[in-house]
C-alpha positions as a Markdown table, in Angstrom:
| # | Residue | x | y | z |
|---|---|---|---|---|
| 1 | Met | 18.0 | -2.8 | 80.7 |
| 2 | Ser | 14.2 | -3.1 | 80.5 |
| 3 | Lys | 12.4 | -6.0 | 79.0 |
| 4 | Ala | 10.6 | -3.8 | 76.5 |
| 5 | Lys | 13.9 | -2.5 | 75.2 |
| 6 | Glu | 15.4 | -6.0 | 75.0 |
| 7 | Ala | 12.3 | -7.0 | 72.9 |
| 8 | Glu | 13.2 | -4.4 | 70.3 |
| 9 | Ala | 16.8 | -5.7 | 69.9 |
| 10 | Pro | 16.1 | -8.6 | 67.5 |
| 11 | Ala | 14.1 | -6.4 | 65.1 |
| 12 | Lys | 16.7 | -3.6 | 65.1 |
| 13 | Val | 19.7 | -5.9 | 64.8 |
| 14 | Leu | 18.1 | -7.8 | 62.0 |
| 15 | Lys | 17.2 | -4.6 | 60.2 |
| 16 | Tyr | 20.7 | -3.3 | 60.6 |
| 17 | Met | 22.3 | -6.5 | 59.3 |
| 18 | Leu | 19.9 | -6.7 | 56.3 |
| 19 | Asp | 20.5 | -3.0 | 55.4 |
| 20 | Gln | 24.3 | -3.3 | 55.6 |
| 21 | Asn | 24.5 | -6.8 | 54.1 |
| 22 | Arg | 28.0 | -7.4 | 55.2 |
| 23 | Pro | 29.8 | -9.4 | 57.9 |
| 24 | Tyr | 30.1 | -7.9 | 61.4 |
| 25 | Ser | 31.2 | -9.2 | 64.8 |
| 26 | Ala | 29.1 | -8.7 | 67.9 |
| 27 | Gly | 31.4 | -5.8 | 69.0 |
| 28 | Asp | 31.1 | -4.1 | 65.6 |
| 29 | Ile | 27.3 | -4.3 | 65.8 |
| 30 | Leu | 27.3 | -3.0 | 69.4 |
| 31 | Asn | 29.4 | 0.0 | 68.3 |
| 32 | Asn | 27.5 | 0.6 | 65.1 |
| 33 | Leu | 24.2 | 0.7 | 67.0 |
| 34 | His | 25.8 | 3.3 | 69.3 |
| 35 | Lys | 25.6 | 1.0 | 72.3 |
| 36 | Glu | 21.8 | 1.3 | 72.3 |
| 37 | Phe | 21.8 | -2.3 | 73.7 |
| 38 | Gly | 24.2 | -4.0 | 76.0 |
| 39 | Lys | 26.8 | -6.5 | 74.8 |
| 40 | Thr | 25.1 | -9.5 | 76.3 |
| 41 | Cys | 21.8 | -8.4 | 74.8 |
| 42 | Ile | 23.4 | -8.1 | 71.4 |
| 43 | Gln | 25.1 | -11.5 | 71.8 |
| 44 | Arg | 21.8 | -13.2 | 72.8 |
| 45 | Thr | 20.0 | -11.5 | 69.9 |
| 46 | Leu | 22.6 | -12.7 | 67.4 |
| 47 | Asp | 22.4 | -16.3 | 68.8 |
| 48 | Gln | 18.6 | -16.1 | 68.5 |
| 49 | Leu | 18.7 | -14.8 | 64.9 |
| 50 | Val | 21.2 | -17.6 | 64.0 |
| 51 | Ser | 18.9 | -20.2 | 65.5 |
| 52 | Glu | 15.9 | -18.8 | 63.5 |
| 53 | Gly | 18.0 | -19.0 | 60.3 |
| 54 | Lys | 17.8 | -15.2 | 59.6 |
| 55 | Leu | 21.6 | -14.8 | 60.1 |
| 56 | Lys | 24.6 | -17.0 | 59.4 |
| 57 | Glu | 27.4 | -17.4 | 61.9 |
| 58 | Lys | 31.1 | -18.1 | 60.9 |
| 59 | Ala | 33.7 | -18.8 | 63.6 |
| 60 | Tyr | 37.3 | -17.7 | 63.0 |
| 61 | Gly | 39.2 | -19.0 | 66.0 |
| 62 | Lys | 37.6 | -17.3 | 69.0 |
| 63 | Gln | 36.1 | -14.6 | 66.8 |
| 64 | Lys | 32.5 | -15.1 | 65.5 |
| 65 | Val | 31.3 | -13.2 | 62.5 |
| 66 | Tyr | 27.6 | -12.7 | 61.6 |
| 67 | Val | 26.1 | -12.1 | 58.2 |
| 68 | Ala | 22.6 | -11.9 | 56.8 |
| 69 | Asp | 21.4 | -15.1 | 55.1 |
| 70 | Gln | 21.8 | -14.4 | 51.4 |
| 71 | Ser | 18.8 | -16.7 | 50.5 |
| 72 | Gln | 16.5 | -13.9 | 51.9 |
| 73 | Phe | 17.6 | -11.6 | 49.1 |
| 74 | Pro | 16.1 | -12.0 | 45.6 |
| 75 | Ala | 18.4 | -13.5 | 43.0 |
| 76 | Val | 19.9 | -11.1 | 40.5 |
| 77 | Asp | 20.2 | -12.2 | 36.9 |
| 78 | Glu | 23.3 | -11.7 | 34.7 |
| 79 | Ala | 21.7 | -9.1 | 32.5 |
| 80 | Glu | 20.9 | -6.9 | 35.5 |
| 81 | Leu | 24.4 | -7.4 | 36.9 |
| 82 | Lys | 25.9 | -6.4 | 33.5 |
| 83 | Arg | 23.7 | -3.3 | 33.3 |
| 84 | Met | 24.7 | -2.3 | 36.8 |
| 85 | Asp | 28.4 | -2.8 | 35.9 |
| 86 | Glu | 27.9 | -0.6 | 32.9 |
| 87 | Gln | 26.2 | 2.0 | 35.0 |
| 88 | Ile | 29.0 | 1.9 | 37.5 |
| 89 | Ala | 31.5 | 2.4 | 34.7 |
| 90 | Thr | 29.7 | 5.4 | 33.3 |
| 91 | Leu | 29.3 | 6.9 | 36.7 |
| 92 | Gln | 33.0 | 6.5 | 37.5 |
| 93 | Val | 33.9 | 8.3 | 34.2 |
| 94 | Lys | 31.5 | 11.1 | 35.2 |
| 95 | Leu | 33.0 | 11.2 | 38.7 |
| 96 | Lys | 36.5 | 11.5 | 37.3 |
| 97 | Glu | 35.5 | 14.3 | 34.9 |
| 98 | Arg | 33.9 | 16.2 | 37.7 |
| 99 | Gln | 36.8 | 15.7 | 40.0 |
| 100 | Glu | 39.2 | 17.0 | 37.3 |
| 101 | Lys | 36.9 | 20.0 | 36.7 |
| 102 | Cys | 36.6 | 20.6 | 40.5 |
| 103 | His | 40.4 | 20.5 | 40.8 |
| 104 | Ser | 40.9 | 23.0 | 37.9 |
| 105 | Leu | 38.3 | 25.3 | 39.5 |
| 106 | Glu | 40.0 | 25.0 | 42.8 |
| 107 | Thr | 43.4 | 25.9 | 41.2 |
| 108 | Glu | 41.8 | 28.9 | 39.4 |
| 109 | Leu | 40.2 | 30.0 | 42.7 |
| 110 | Ala | 43.5 | 29.8 | 44.5 |
| 111 | Ser | 45.2 | 31.8 | 41.8 |
| 112 | Leu | 42.5 | 34.4 | 41.9 |
| 113 | Arg | 42.7 | 34.6 | 45.7 |
| 114 | Ser | 46.4 | 35.1 | 45.6 |
| 115 | Ser | 46.2 | 38.0 | 43.0 |
| 116 | Leu | 45.3 | 41.6 | 43.8 |
| 117 | Thr | 41.8 | 42.8 | 43.7 |
| 118 | Ser | 41.0 | 45.7 | 41.4 |
| 119 | Glu | 40.9 | 48.2 | 44.3 |
| 120 | Glu | 44.2 | 46.9 | 45.7 |
| 121 | Ala | 45.8 | 47.1 | 42.3 |
| 122 | Lys | 44.6 | 50.7 | 41.8 |
| 123 | Ala | 45.9 | 51.6 | 45.2 |
| 124 | Gln | 49.3 | 50.0 | 44.5 |
| 125 | Leu | 49.5 | 51.7 | 41.1 |
| 126 | Ala | 48.7 | 55.1 | 42.6 |
| 127 | Leu | 51.4 | 54.6 | 45.2 |
| 128 | Leu | 54.0 | 53.5 | 42.6 |
| 129 | Glu | 53.1 | 56.5 | 40.3 |
| 130 | Lys | 53.6 | 58.9 | 43.2 |
| 131 | Glu | 57.0 | 57.3 | 44.0 |
| 132 | Met | 58.1 | 57.4 | 40.4 |
| 133 | Thr | 57.1 | 61.0 | 40.0 |
| 134 | Ala | 59.1 | 61.9 | 43.1 |
| 135 | Arg | 62.2 | 60.1 | 41.8 |
| 136 | Leu | 61.8 | 61.7 | 38.4 |
| 137 | Lys | 61.6 | 65.2 | 39.9 |
| 138 | Ser | 64.7 | 64.6 | 41.9 |
| 139 | Leu | 66.6 | 63.4 | 38.8 |
| 140 | Lys | 65.4 | 66.3 | 36.7 |
| 141 | Ser | 66.3 | 68.8 | 39.4 |
| 142 | Gly | 69.9 | 67.6 | 39.1 |
| 143 | Ser | 70.2 | 66.6 | 42.7 |
| 144 | Ser | 72.4 | 63.6 | 42.7 |
| 145 | Ser | 71.6 | 60.6 | 44.8 |
| 146 | Val | 75.3 | 59.7 | 44.8 |
| 147 | Thr | 77.4 | 61.6 | 47.4 |
| 148 | Pro | 80.8 | 63.1 | 46.4 |
| 149 | Glu | 82.6 | 60.6 | 48.7 |
| 150 | Glu | 80.9 | 57.7 | 47.0 |
| 151 | Ser | 81.7 | 59.1 | 43.6 |
| 152 | Ala | 85.4 | 59.5 | 44.5 |
| 153 | Arg | 85.5 | 55.9 | 45.9 |
| 154 | Ile | 84.0 | 54.5 | 42.6 |
| 155 | Arg | 86.5 | 56.5 | 40.5 |
| 156 | Lys | 89.4 | 55.3 | 42.5 |
| 157 | Ser | 88.2 | 51.7 | 42.3 |
| 158 | His | 87.8 | 52.1 | 38.5 |
| 159 | Glu | 91.3 | 53.5 | 38.1 |
| 160 | Glu | 92.8 | 50.7 | 40.1 |
| 161 | Ala | 91.0 | 48.1 | 38.0 |
| 162 | Met | 92.3 | 49.8 | 34.8 |
| 163 | Lys | 95.9 | 49.8 | 36.1 |
| 164 | Gln | 95.7 | 46.0 | 36.8 |
| 165 | Trp | 94.2 | 45.5 | 33.3 |
| 166 | Arg | 97.0 | 47.5 | 31.5 |
| 167 | Lys | 99.7 | 45.6 | 33.5 |
| 168 | Arg | 98.3 | 42.2 | 32.6 |
| 169 | Lys | 97.8 | 43.2 | 29.0 |
| 170 | Arg | 101.5 | 44.3 | 28.7 |
| 171 | Leu | 102.6 | 41.0 | 30.2 |
| 172 | Val | 100.5 | 38.9 | 27.8 |
| 173 | Cys | 101.7 | 40.9 | 24.8 |
| 174 | Ala | 105.3 | 40.6 | 25.9 |
| 175 | Leu | 104.9 | 36.8 | 26.4 |
| 176 | Val | 103.3 | 36.4 | 22.9 |
| 177 | Leu | 105.9 | 38.5 | 21.1 |
| 178 | Cys | 109.0 | 37.2 | 22.9 |
| 179 | His | 108.2 | 33.5 | 23.3 |
| 180 | Pro | 106.1 | 32.1 | 20.5 |
| 181 | Val | 107.2 | 28.5 | 21.4 |
| 182 | Ile | 105.7 | 28.8 | 24.9 |
| 183 | Leu | 102.5 | 30.2 | 23.4 |
| 184 | Asn | 102.2 | 27.2 | 21.1 |
| 185 | Glu | 102.6 | 24.8 | 24.1 |
| 186 | Val | 99.9 | 26.7 | 26.0 |
| 187 | Phe | 97.5 | 26.4 | 23.2 |
| 188 | Ala | 98.3 | 22.8 | 22.6 |
| 189 | Leu | 97.0 | 21.9 | 26.0 |
Protein backbone atom coordinates (compact mmCIF):
# COMPACT_ATOMS: atom_id res chain seq x y z
CA MET A 1 0.00 0.00 0.00
CA SER A 2 1.31 3.42 -0.87
CA LYS A 3 2.32 5.94 1.79
CA ALA A 4 -0.10 8.51 0.36
CA LYS A 5 -3.02 6.12 0.79
CA GLU A 6 -1.91 5.22 4.33
CA ALA A 7 -1.86 8.93 5.15
CA GLU A 8 -5.57 9.13 4.26
CA ALA A 9 -6.48 6.28 6.63
CA PRO A 10 -6.65 8.22 9.94
CA ALA A 11 -8.98 10.87 8.50
CA LYS A 12 -11.31 8.32 6.86
CA VAL A 13 -11.41 6.00 9.88
CA LEU A 14 -12.04 8.92 12.26
CA LYS A 15 -14.78 10.32 10.00
CA TYR A 16 -16.40 6.89 9.78
CA MET A 17 -16.31 6.38 13.55
CA LEU A 18 -17.72 9.86 14.26
CA ASP A 19 -20.49 9.42 11.65
CA GLN A 20 -21.52 6.02 12.99
CA ASN A 21 -20.95 6.84 16.69
CA ARG A 22 -21.11 3.23 17.81
CA PRO A 23 -18.56 0.60 18.85
CA TYR A 24 -16.70 -1.40 16.22
CA SER A 25 -13.85 -3.87 16.20
CA ALA A 26 -10.92 -3.50 13.81
CA GLY A 27 -12.34 -6.25 11.59
CA ASP A 28 -15.74 -4.55 11.44
CA ILE A 29 -14.14 -1.26 10.41
CA LEU A 30 -12.07 -3.05 7.76
CA ASN A 31 -15.20 -4.66 6.27
CA ASN A 32 -17.35 -1.53 6.55
CA LEU A 33 -14.74 0.52 4.71
CA HIS A 34 -14.85 -2.18 2.00
CA LYS A 35 -11.22 -3.19 2.58
CA GLU A 36 -10.00 0.13 1.24
CA PHE A 37 -7.07 -0.16 3.64
CA GLY A 38 -5.27 -3.25 4.88
CA LYS A 39 -5.90 -4.77 8.29
CA THR A 40 -2.51 -3.72 9.68
CA CYS A 41 -3.05 -0.17 8.43
CA ILE A 42 -6.47 -0.05 10.11
CA GLN A 43 -5.00 -1.42 13.35
CA ARG A 44 -2.14 1.12 13.33
CA THR A 45 -4.60 3.92 12.58
CA LEU A 46 -6.89 2.88 15.44
CA ASP A 47 -3.94 2.72 17.86
CA GLN A 48 -2.82 6.18 16.69
CA LEU A 49 -6.34 7.66 17.15
CA VAL A 50 -6.58 6.12 20.63
CA SER A 51 -3.22 7.63 21.61
CA GLU A 52 -4.40 11.03 20.31
CA GLY A 53 -7.56 10.70 22.44
CA LYS A 54 -9.97 10.84 19.49
CA LEU A 55 -11.16 7.26 20.02
CA LYS A 56 -11.62 5.11 23.11
CA GLU A 57 -10.52 1.49 23.28
CA LYS A 58 -12.19 -1.19 25.39
CA ALA A 59 -10.74 -4.71 25.63
CA TYR A 60 -13.05 -7.69 26.03
CA GLY A 61 -10.67 -10.60 26.46
CA LYS A 62 -8.68 -10.79 23.23
CA GLN A 63 -11.19 -8.63 21.38
CA LYS A 64 -10.73 -4.85 21.28
CA VAL A 65 -13.64 -2.53 20.59
CA TYR A 66 -13.24 1.08 19.49
CA VAL A 67 -15.71 3.91 19.92
CA ALA A 68 -15.62 7.66 19.28
CA ASP A 69 -14.82 9.76 22.36
CA GLN A 70 -18.18 11.09 23.50
CA SER A 71 -16.66 14.28 24.89
CA GLN A 72 -16.21 15.45 21.29
CA PHE A 73 -19.98 15.65 20.82
CA PRO A 74 -22.00 18.56 22.19
CA ALA A 75 -24.03 17.89 25.30
CA VAL A 76 -27.76 17.48 24.78
CA ASP A 77 -30.10 19.00 27.34
CA GLU A 78 -33.12 17.18 28.77
CA ALA A 79 -35.66 19.40 26.99
CA GLU A 80 -34.18 18.57 23.61
CA LEU A 81 -34.12 14.85 24.46
CA LYS A 82 -37.76 15.00 25.53
CA ARG A 83 -38.68 16.81 22.31
CA MET A 84 -36.82 14.19 20.29
CA ASP A 85 -38.63 11.38 22.16
CA GLU A 86 -41.99 13.00 21.42
CA GLN A 87 -41.04 13.41 17.79
CA ILE A 88 -40.02 9.75 17.63
CA ALA A 89 -43.34 8.72 19.18
CA THR A 90 -45.38 10.75 16.67
CA LEU A 91 -43.31 9.43 13.77
CA GLN A 92 -43.81 5.86 14.99
CA VAL A 93 -47.58 6.40 15.08
CA LYS A 94 -47.50 7.82 11.54
CA LEU A 95 -45.33 4.91 10.42
CA LYS A 96 -47.78 2.38 11.87
CA GLU A 97 -50.73 4.12 10.20
CA ARG A 98 -48.97 4.16 6.85
CA GLN A 99 -47.94 0.52 7.19
CA GLU A 100 -51.56 -0.43 7.90
CA LYS A 101 -52.74 1.63 4.93
CA CYS A 102 -50.05 0.04 2.76
CA HIS A 103 -51.12 -3.42 3.90
CA SER A 104 -54.79 -2.72 3.13
CA LEU A 105 -53.87 -1.34 -0.30
CA GLU A 106 -51.72 -4.40 -1.01
CA THR A 107 -54.62 -6.65 -0.03
CA GLU A 108 -56.97 -4.71 -2.29
CA LEU A 109 -54.45 -4.89 -5.13
CA ALA A 110 -54.10 -8.64 -4.70
CA SER A 111 -57.88 -9.10 -4.80
CA LEU A 112 -58.13 -6.91 -7.90
CA ARG A 113 -55.37 -8.85 -9.64
CA SER A 114 -57.06 -12.16 -8.87
CA SER A 115 -60.45 -11.02 -10.24
CA LEU A 116 -61.36 -10.89 -13.92
CA THR A 117 -60.83 -7.80 -15.97
CA SER A 118 -63.83 -6.30 -17.76
CA GLU A 119 -62.77 -7.79 -21.10
CA GLU A 120 -62.23 -11.25 -19.57
CA ALA A 121 -65.60 -11.08 -17.80
CA LYS A 122 -67.39 -10.07 -21.03
CA ALA A 123 -65.70 -12.91 -22.93
CA GLN A 124 -66.62 -15.44 -20.24
CA LEU A 125 -70.21 -14.13 -20.14
CA ALA A 126 -70.54 -14.48 -23.91
CA LEU A 127 -69.17 -18.03 -23.75
CA LEU A 128 -71.59 -19.02 -20.99
CA GLU A 129 -74.54 -17.42 -22.80
CA LYS A 130 -73.69 -19.37 -25.94
CA GLU A 131 -73.43 -22.60 -23.92
CA MET A 132 -76.74 -21.98 -22.12
CA THR A 133 -78.63 -21.18 -25.33
CA ALA A 134 -77.33 -24.41 -26.84
CA ARG A 135 -78.51 -26.39 -23.81
CA LEU A 136 -81.86 -24.61 -23.83
CA LYS A 137 -82.39 -25.45 -27.52
CA SER A 138 -81.60 -29.10 -26.90
CA LEU A 139 -84.08 -29.23 -24.00
CA LYS A 140 -86.82 -27.43 -25.98
CA SER A 141 -86.37 -29.69 -28.96
CA GLY A 142 -87.22 -32.66 -26.76
CA SER A 143 -84.03 -34.49 -27.31
CA SER A 144 -83.26 -36.13 -24.02
CA SER A 145 -79.78 -36.22 -22.69
CA VAL A 146 -80.68 -39.39 -20.77
CA THR A 147 -80.35 -42.54 -22.82
CA PRO A 148 -83.09 -45.21 -22.69
CA GLU A 149 -80.67 -47.67 -21.03
CA GLU A 150 -79.85 -45.15 -18.33
CA SER A 151 -83.54 -44.41 -17.80
CA ALA A 152 -84.31 -48.13 -17.40
CA ARG A 153 -81.49 -48.55 -14.91
CA ILE A 154 -82.76 -45.60 -12.84
CA ARG A 155 -86.35 -46.97 -12.83
CA LYS A 156 -85.15 -50.43 -11.78
CA SER A 157 -83.08 -48.95 -8.95
CA HIS A 158 -86.07 -46.89 -7.80
CA GLU A 159 -88.39 -49.93 -7.83
CA GLU A 160 -85.87 -51.95 -5.79
CA ALA A 161 -85.57 -49.17 -3.19
CA MET A 162 -89.40 -48.94 -2.95
CA LYS A 163 -89.65 -52.74 -2.40
CA GLN A 164 -87.15 -52.54 0.46
CA TRP A 165 -89.00 -49.59 1.98
CA ARG A 166 -92.39 -51.38 1.86
CA LYS A 167 -90.90 -54.54 3.39
CA ARG A 168 -89.34 -52.60 6.30
CA LYS A 169 -92.53 -50.61 6.82
CA ARG A 170 -94.58 -53.84 7.13
CA LEU A 171 -92.09 -55.25 9.66
CA VAL A 172 -92.18 -52.13 11.82
CA CYS A 173 -95.98 -51.94 11.74
CA ALA A 174 -96.25 -55.62 12.69
CA LEU A 175 -93.81 -55.15 15.52
CA VAL A 176 -95.68 -52.12 16.86
CA LEU A 177 -99.13 -53.75 16.66
CA CYS A 178 -98.15 -57.19 17.95
CA HIS A 179 -95.63 -56.37 20.65
CA PRO A 180 -96.35 -53.06 22.42
CA VAL A 181 -94.23 -54.17 25.43
CA ILE A 182 -91.11 -54.50 23.24
CA LEU A 183 -91.87 -51.11 21.72
CA ASN A 184 -91.97 -49.51 25.21
CA GLU A 185 -88.58 -51.09 26.05
CA VAL A 186 -87.06 -49.77 22.82
CA PHE A 187 -88.26 -46.22 23.51
CA ALA A 188 -87.14 -46.42 27.15
CA LEU A 189 -83.56 -46.79 26.01
